[in-house]
Every structure is written in C-alpha cells, then in structure tokens.
N, C-alpha and C positions, 0 to 999 in steps of 0.2 A: 493218314487222310488228312489231306490237304486243309488247314487251317481257313476258318473265314478270314478275312482282314477286314478291323476295324476301321472304317472311313467316316470320321466325324467332320463333316463339311459345314463351316460355315458361310453360305452364298448370301452375293449381294448384288445389287444392280446398280453401277455407278453411273451418276448423273454426267453430264458433258466436265463438268468442272471438278467432279472428286470430292473426296471428303477431306477435313482437318486432320492431322496428325491426331493419332487416338480416339479419332471416332468411328463408331462402327454403322453400316447401312443398314438401309431403313428394312430389306428385304432379303432374309435368308433362305435357303432351300434344308433340305432333307440332312439328316444323320442317321447313320446304322449303326446299332451296338452290336457287335459280333455275337456268333450262338456259343463260339468257345469261351468267353469271356462271360455269360450270364451266370453259368453256375457259380462261378467264384463269385459275382456279387450277391447272388442269393444266399449263398452260403455264409459269407462275410456278414450279411445284414440279419441271417437268422441268429447267427452265433452274437452278434452284438445284442439284438432283442432278449435273448437267454442268459446274457449276461456272462458267456464263457469264453468271450475274447478279452486279452488283456494284451494292451497295444505296448512295443518295446520303448526303448529309452532312448534308441541312438540312431535318429534319422537325418543325418549328414551326407547329404545327396549333391554329385558333382553335373553342372549342366554346361554345356558347350554351345555358345551360339555362333553362328555361320551366318556371314553376311554376302550373301549372293550379289555380285558387281558385273558390270559389262567386262567382257574381255581386255579389254583397255583400261582396266581398273574403274573406271566412273561410274558413278552410281551409288548404290547401297546407301544404308542408314551409318550414321557418326557414331565415333567411338561414345561421343558424348550420349547419345541418344540410347546406344545399347548399356552402357552403365546406368541411366537413369532408369528404364524400364527393369533392367533388371533389380534394382533398389527396390523398387514399388512392389516388384514380384515377389521376393526372398525376404521384405519385411511381411507380407502380409501371412506365407507359408510360417515364420518364424512364430507369429503369434498362436499357431496350431501345433508347435512342437517340430516342425517339419522344415531344418535348415539347409539351404540350397545355397552351393557355392560356384563361382564363375570360374571353371577349369580352363578355359581360354576363349579368346573370340578369335575366329578363323575367318578368313579373307578368301572367299571362292571367285574367281574371275571367270565367267564363263556366262556370254550375253544369252545364249539358247536357256539354259536352267534359270538364268535371272528373269527371264522374260514369260516362262513358261511353268507356270505352277502345277501342271499335270505328271510333271516325270520325276515324281517321289522315289518310285522304285530304282530309279537309276542315279538319281542323288545321292539317295540314302549309301546307295553299293558304291558309290565312288567317294564320299566325304565322310559320311558318319564315323565315330569311334566311338568303339564297343565299350560299355560300361559306363556313360554317360548319359544325361537327358540331349538329346541333338535337335536343337531348336534353328531352323535355317529363314532368315528375312529375307523378302526378295520383293522386287518390283515387275508383278507379272504383269505380261500386256496380254498373252495368249490366257485364258483364265482368269480375267480380272475381276469374275462373279466370286473368286474366293478370298474371304476374309483371312481368318483362320481356320487351322484343320489339325487334329492329330491323326496321322498316317499310321496302322498299324494293330496289332496285338500284341498285348502282353505275353501270350500264352503260344505266340508264331514265332517272337522275336529271332529263332536261331534257323528260321526256314530262310532258304536261298531264295532270293528275289524279293522277300516279305518286307515291306518297311519299317518302321519303328521310328516315326520321327515328328517334329511338329513342325509346320509351316505358319509363317506369317507373312501377310502382304505388308509392306512397309507404310501404306496408308493407313492400316489399322494396328499399326506397332505401337504398341501402350500396354500400363501394366495390367488394366481389366481383362485385355485381350488374351495376355500371355498367361494370366492367373486362370483363366478358364479352360485355355488349351492344356495346361499342365493338370488340372483336374480331371481332365478326359485320359490323360497320360497316366496318371494312376487309378485309372477303372470308374471314373466318377460318370454315370450317363446325365443326359440333360434331364430338367425336374419333369419335363412336358414328356419325357420319354414314354413313346407310343402315340403320340399323335404329330410327330413329324408331318411336314407339309399339310397340315389341316388347318392353316389359320389362325385366328385368335379364339375362336369359339366362344363368342360373346354371348350370355343372355340365353342360349339354349341348351339341354340336357343333354351329356354324354349317356350312352347305352352301356360303355364297358369302361374303366379307368379306375384310379385311384380313387377311395371313398373317404368323404371327409372326416370320420368314425375312425379310420386307421386299421378298420378289421381285416384288409387285404394290403395292407401296406408292405408287405416283405414277397409280394407276387405281383404287384401293379405297379403303374408308373416308375419311378427311378428306383423301387425297391428300398428306399431309404425312410424309416416310419418318421422321425421328426422334420422331414420337410412335407408340406403341406401339397394336396394336390396342385397342379398344373397343367392345363389343357392348352396354353398359348405358344404355338410355335413360330410366332413371327415377333419382330420387334416391335416393342411396347414399351410407353413412357409412363413412370408413376410419378406422382406429385404427391404434394403434403395433404392434399383432402384422401384421396383413393390410390390407391396402387392397381392399376389394370383394371379390367371390366369384371363385370360380376359372371362367374360361371356356375353350372349347378352339375354336381356329379349324380351318378346312377340312381341314388337314391331322392333325388329332388332337392338336396341341401344347397343352398347356395354360400357362395363364398368368393374370395378376391385371391389370386395367386400371389406368392411372396415376391416382390418384386427386387429385394434386396438380397438375393442367393444368386453365387457368382455360376451357377448352372444354369440359370433360367436365360429366356431371351429380352429381358428387360435392359435399358439403354445404360450404358456405361456410367452415368450417373447416379444411376439407383443400385447396382451392386457393390456389396461391400462385404458378405459374410459366406462363410462356410456352416452348415450345422454341425452339433458332436457327432452327429453318426455319419455326418459325410467324410469327418475327418477320422474316425474309427475307421470307417471302409478303407481309405486311401492308406492308411495304415496297414492294414490287414491284408491288402493286395500288393504292398511293397512287400511287407516278409514273406506272402507265399511267392510272389511272380518277378519281385525286381530287385534278388539278391545281388544280380549283375551290378547294379550301380553301388557296390561295396567294395569293388574289384580296387580301387585307385585309394591311396591313404590320403585323407583330406591334409591342405597344406596346416601348418602350424599356427599362422594368423589368421585366424577369421575371427576373432570378437571385436565390437564397436570400436570404430577410431573416434575419440572425443577433441583430439588436438586440429589444431588448422593450421596449415604451412604460412607461412609469412616471406613475400617476395623478398628477395634482399639485392640480387645484382642481374641487370644493370640498375643502379638508382633510379628513382622517378624524375622524367625530366631529364635525363641523361640524353648525350647523343653519342652514338656508334657507328663505328663502321658496318655497312650492309652487309659487306659480304661474311662478315663472321662475327655472329654476337652470341657472347658465352651468358649463360642464364644459371643462377643458383639460388637457392630458397632455402628454409629451414627444415629440415628432418622432423616427420611426425611418427611418434611411437606407435604401433601396432599397424603400420602401413607396410606393405611389401613393394608398392609401385606408386607411380605417379602418373595421372593425366593431364597432360602440359599441352597448352592453346595458345596461340598466337592469332590477335584479330586485327583488321582494318579499322574494327570500330569497337568503341567501349561497350556494345551488345554481343554476345559471342554467336549470333546467328551465321549456320552455315553456308550462307552468301558472302559471310565478310571474313570466315576463319582461312588463314592460308596454312598454318600448320598444326597437326595434330600428332602427339609422340607419345607413347607410354615407354618409361623409363624406370629402372629398378633402383636408380639413385636420383639424388636430389640437385640434379644440374642437367644441363643440355645445350648445346652449341647449335644456334641455326644458322644454314648457309642459304637461305632460299628466299631472303627478304629483299626488297628494292631499296633503291638510294631515295632520298629527302622524302620519307613519308613517317607517319606516326604511328606505332604500333602499340596494342593494349594485350597483355599476357596476364594467364593464371595457371593456377596448378590444383590438382584435386587428389589427395591421398587415398587410398582405396587399399583392399587387401581382397582374396577372390569370396570372402563371406559376407562383407560389408563394400558397397559401392555409394554409399549414401551419405559419406564427409561432405562437408561444405567447401567450395571452392577457397582458394585463398582471395585476398582483398586484389583486386585488378592493378598489374602495375603499368606503366606504360614509358615509353622512350620513343627517340627519334633517330632516324638513321640519316647520314650525309653521304656524299658523293666518296667518301675515301675509300680505297679499296685494302690499304694496310691499316693495321691496328695501331703501330705506335703514330702515325698522322692525327691520331684522335687529338693527343695533346702538342698544343703549339710550343714549337722551338726543339722538340724531341725528335731527332733523324734516326735514329737508330735502337733498335730494342733487341737485344742478344740474349739466349738461354743457352749456357754449353757447361757439359757435355749433355747431350741430350738424345738419347736415353743415359743415365749417368748410373754408374753401379752403386749400389747402397754402401753406405761406409765414406765415401769421397764427397768433394766439396761440390757443389753446383754454383757456377759463377753467372752472375746478372750484369751485362752491360749497355748503359743507356748513353748514347752520344745527342747530347744537348747542344745548342745554340744561346740558352738561357739558364740563369740561375732557378731553382725552384725545390722546394720541399715535397717530400713526398712519404706514403707509406708503403713498404714493401712486405706482400702478407702471402703466405704458401698455403692451400685448403686440398685437404683429402677429397673422395670423390663424395664422401658423406657431407661435403661442405662445411665440414670443422675446419678451423683456422689452427694449424698447428705450426705456424711462425710467423713472429712479425716483428717489423724493426723501420723505426723512423729514419728516412733518409735525407741527405741535403745533395742533390744534385747539382754541380756547376755547369757552367758553360765550358764545355770541353767532355775529354771520354771519362766516363764514370764505370768503376767495376765495383761490385758487392759480391758477397758469398753466403751460401747456406750451407751448414753443414748437415747432412744427412744420414750422420751414424745411428741416431735412434728413431730414423722412420721407414715402418714397413715399405716393403716393394709396394709400386701400385701407380696408379695414374695421380697425379696433382695439377694445381693450376696456380701458376706462378702471376700475381698480381700486384701491379703498383699503381697507386693512387694518388693523383696530385689533385690539385683544388680545381682544376679546369678540363680534367677529363681523367681518364684509366687506359692503362694497356693489360693485357693478358696474354700468355701462352700456356700451352699444355706442357707438362714435365714427365716423364717416365722414370721411373727410378727401379734399376733392376735387382735381381738376386745380388 
C-alpha cells in the first residue's frame, strides 16, 4: 500500500521587499502529518508516559547540506552561512543528547531546481545521499511562499519517488528554521497539530483538542503530554508580559500557548526549547525508523575546538604580488579543516568577499586577486561536529602591480629552486640573483605550516646559491620562503620518494 507522504509545509506571503536573513514570514499555511507516522508517534508517547521507553546513548547522526545555485554557479547561500546555521542547529540538538555532524556541503548548480521549490521528488532522486539527513537550501522564485519544509515520511523513505528531505528557502535560512524542520524529520508534529489553517483561535472556546488537564494528551494535539495545548496555527509574537493570546480548551479552561517551543509557530525570537518528552519521542522514532542514519562511521574529530588560528603569512601591512599570494596560519588541534576567506573590506559581508575556500591544511595560495588593492583575510578551524570555533584575527596586506614573486624585493632579480621536484635525500638548491647586498632568513615549511628548516643568509650583489639537505624530510609538498627586511619571496617545493 502506498504510504502517505508527510508534507510539513511552512508557508508565507512575501512582501515586495522580502525578509531579512533568518526572519520567518508572518503568514504560514497548512501542515499534514502522515497517517502512517501517527501510530509510531502515539505508541512512543504512550510508552514514555508509562515509563517503558528508555533512550539509547549513541545519537551521532550525519547531515548533508546541499546548496542549490543557478546553473552558472551564481547564487546560493555562502559557506560561512552554512557553517553558522549548522553551528546553531547542532549546538541546540547537542543540549538534548542528539549530536549532528556535517558530513559534507554539496553544491548543486541547477537554475530550475533553485527557483522551483516544488520539485522535491526529483531533487531527492537526483541529489540526496542515503543514510544522511539531506537539507536543501534554495532561492525559490516559483513557490516563493515556501519558507521551510520537511517532505517525506520515515516509514516511506524506501519507496521509489518518495522524497525524504528538508528544504529551506535562503530568505529563511537560520538555526531556528533548521531546528524546527529537523524536529519534523525526527517525527515531531507542530504543537498545534489538528488546528492547521484555523488561525490564532484567540478568545473563543474550541470544541475539540488537547485539554489543559492533560487527560487526552496522548491522543489529541501533538500527542506529547508535557507540551501544553496550542491552537495557534498562524505566526504570533511573544513578549515579556504575556505569550500569545488567551485560548479556551473544550472544558472552558483559559490558557496561553507556550511561545518558547520550537515546534510552535511563535516568532524566531521566542522559540528556544524542546520539552523532555519531545526529545524522548525524537529518540524513540530514531531508534525505530531512522537506523539508516548509522550507516556512516562518524569522523574521529567531533569534539569542540578550543584553539584559535593565528594568521602568520603574509604579515600584516606587507605587500605581495597580486597574481600569487601564499597564506599560512597556525594549525589548531581537533580541527580537520579550515574555512578561509579573503575580503575587500574589514567586514566579511558576501558583497565584499572575493574568495572562500575550505582546505584541510593550514595554508592556501590565492590566484584571484587584483593589483593595487588592500585585502583582508581570516580563517576558521572546524571539524564535522563543531563549526562554532571563532575566526582568527583579521590579517591585512596590499597587492602591487608585480606579477613575479621575486620582484617584490628591491634588487632581487631572480629566485630559483632546483631541482624541483627533488628526490628525497638529495640537496635542493636555492639561487638568488641580486644587485645589492642584503640580509635574509631562508625557511622551509611543511604543509602543516611547521618550519622544518631555517638559516640566516647574506645575499651579495651577485649570484648566490644556498642548499637545503632533504635527507631527514619526508616526501610531500613544502614552501621555500626567504624573508628580507623589505619583503619576501616563496616557491613551492616537492620532495619525492
């Protein structure tokens, strides 16, 4: 029998100017909870009430975030935004013993999919990765009334053509939106379940629904007994004096709905918690229906990162040849990668960022900069389970019109590293042709940014040759760097087997 597909759609009416990042809309439409999921929800709730359910201890689950862009690669939320939203989402779920890790960020360049939020089944079939929570971030034009949605059902995820994914519009891309949708993915209904499309229901008694005394809490409303009744299916604003309008249950008891619960339609600045029973229900449904999320082995680096990267090269205020700028920073323990950014302004607004790169080493060479410009750069260490580490202090440098690295240093006419590649155990030669005498420091760095060789050198107004013994150096890529008082030069070196 074909399963009923869960379509939890958060709808909105966008005004002409749109919404700021992270702000949800004022008007939402219906949400359907599937018939095939309801027995699992009610059974989990009853077992929790009876005390017969005991949660496990290992909830380490992968998430893949797919950024939909236009076919030419334009558009889409930034990697920085992905990291920030995942940070807020994973930190909140970690509070409740559910540890999410970012398996990967995937870029999907298809203008049709990016502009049409109603193609979930096709998007899922083409792009979703089995065994992970698939989140798609789009810039919808067709279907602009869609803010966030979980489409699918945990009981029908194996059915051909049945989607099982989360979609979020870039205008609503924020931790509160993703936290809400992941709650749906783990089987939670809205707190106002059963009142979809009925408005705020302020001041009038409802004839049917969850009662304040909790006597029907496992069979009415969201079926979760420690979330109070809620009949408000439109967006509403809480405040310090009162939360929501007065509502009246079937017995005539007045109450106000809980504006702090993530599964309500209270505004983003209100929501902040899941109830203990909601957490237990999510874990129960993971135990029973989401075991495919354990197919991947979690990475070893999942702990919090306490260190901060320190920018090293280029030094602040230095000048570099625009066509090839080498960056290096101190490695940070517990990190498995770094988010690297260059901006035309001290603020890293997307309008000013000229390069964003994820690298697994603590160095990067940029080839995209313009001459005669001041740039700013920073790095953020992260691992799949922790994207909340702070950025480094912002470094700055200037680019010149030079297009050859050795023209940075006045008087230096030639800079040659040979043989390159060099066979391990042989010496590598560094030749410097200069028209003036100057003192310098010859350094060799490995890909971890560690200095493995250093030598103070004197360069005379002639041809100069220096040698580095590679006998004790493992095979790999290195950077030869020569620092002078008025600049520096560098070249890559490969040491072979």
